[in-house]
C-alpha angles and dihedrals in degrees: 000000000000114000093246092056091044092052092047091050092047092047090052088064098047115114115204119202120181117210117208113205107160142059087241092058089055091053085063098035096123092047092049093047091053094059111117115238096035109121102184144008128217140162131238096227100195096045092044092049090050092049090048090051094239102102109137095002131114088252094060099088095048093045092051092045090052091052092045090055091049090050092049091051092050092046092052092046091055099037096251128142120243120233121189136186122222139155103204137061089237088053090054089054091048093049092049088049090053091053104264114156095180118053122190104198116207118309135281091251093050093048091049092046091051092048093049092046089055091052092048090049091051092049091050091050090050092050092046091052090055093054 
C-alpha cells in the first residue's frame, strides 16, 4: 500500500480526545468543543481541581461535578463523545449517569499497585499462618 493511502487509512482510525484542565479552558469550552476533528471531551480532575483552588477541600466534588455537567452539555451541543476518568465503581456509575460514553477506569499504575498489594497481603497471611 502506498504511504499516502496507508496514512489516510491510519488517520481514519485515530480518536482525538481533548482534556480540559484549567479554568481558562472552560472559558472557551464552546469554542473548543466546536473544533472539527475532535471526537471526545474530558476533564483532568486533579489538575482542574488544583486550578480551581478546591483540590483536597470539601468543595472539590461539587466544583468538578459542575464542570463535568458543563462539559457534557458542550459535547452534546457539538456532537462529541464524553470521556471521564474515575477510580471507583461508584464513580463509573456517576459518570455514566452524567452522560459519559467513554470511561477511563483508574490508571495502569493504580491497578498494578492494587494487584501487587493483594499479592503482598496474601503472602503475609500465609507467613503469619505458619508462625
